[in-house]
C-alpha positions in Angstrom: 20.5 7.1 -4.9 17.7 5.2 -3.0 16.7 5.5 0.5 14.9 8.4 2.6 16.4 11.9 2.8 18.2 12.6 6.0 18.5 16.0 8.0 21.0 18.8 6.4 24.2 19.3 8.4 26.2 22.6 8.6 26.0 24.0 4.8 25.8 21.4 3.0 22.9 21.4 0.1 19.6 19.3 1.3 19.4 15.8 1.1 23.1 15.2 0.6 23.3 12.3 3.2 20.9 9.4 2.7 19.9 6.7 4.9 17.6 3.5 4.5 14.3 3.5 3.2 11.3 3.0 5.2 8.6 0.2 4.4 5.5 -0.4 6.7 2.8 -3.4 5.9 -0.7 -2.9 7.5 -3.3 -5.5 6.9 -7.2 -5.4 7.9 -9.9 -8.1 7.9 -13.4 -7.5 8.5 -16.4 -10.1 8.5 -20.1 -9.2 9.0 -22.6 -11.9 10.4 -26.3 -11.1 10.7 -27.4 -11.8 13.8 -31.2 -10.5 13.1 -33.3 -8.9 10.4 -31.8 -5.5 11.4 -28.6 -6.1 13.3 -25.2 -7.3 12.0 -22.1 -8.2 14.1 -18.7 -7.1 12.5 -15.5 -9.2 13.4 -12.4 -7.1 12.9 -8.7 -8.2 12.6 -6.0 -5.3 12.3 -2.3 -5.6 12.0 0.3 -2.8 12.0 3.8 -3.2 10.8 3.1 -6.8 9.9 6.3 -7.7 8.4 7.8 -6.2 11.7 10.4 -4.4 9.3 12.4 -1.7 11.5 13.2 1.9 10.2 16.3 2.9 11.7 17.2 6.2 13.1 19.7 8.6 11.1 22.6 9.7 13.6 22.3 13.3 14.6 24.6 16.3 13.8 26.8 15.7 16.9 26.8 12.1 17.1 30.0 9.9 17.7 28.9 7.7 15.0 29.7 10.6 12.3 33.2 10.6 13.5 35.5 8.8 11.0 37.8 6.6 12.9 35.2 5.9 15.8 34.2 2.2 16.1 30.8 3.1 15.8 31.1 5.0 12.6 28.3 4.6 10.1 26.6 2.2 12.2 22.4 2.6 12.7 21.7 1.5 16.2 18.2 2.9 16.7 15.1 2.3 15.7 11.8 4.7 15.4 9.2 2.0 14.5 7.1 -0.2 17.0 7.0 -3.7 16.5 4.1 -5.9 14.9 0.9 -4.6 16.9 -2.3 -6.9 16.4 -5.7 -6.0 17.7 -9.0 -7.5 17.3 -12.6 -6.1 17.6 -16.3 -6.4 17.5 -18.8 -4.1 16.5 -22.4 -4.3 16.6 -24.7 -2.7 13.6 -28.2 -1.5 14.0 
């Protein structure tokens, strides 16, 4: 079995239901420039969830997606991750 273990439902054992796995790729780049003999300027570029991979939410115990015969049965419709975020920064070191 692969994937992330989900919540228990009723009197089932733990980790009986499985969901899709979760992946996340973060990246940071730093570059320092010497401005004077005693000071440096640091440039930073940071990216969170660089590949923009979603992590889908598992259905709750009372969700219609767990009812056999429902048109939404077995569909993962929600995402619990934030999309790609990129930030830049400058830092003065002395």
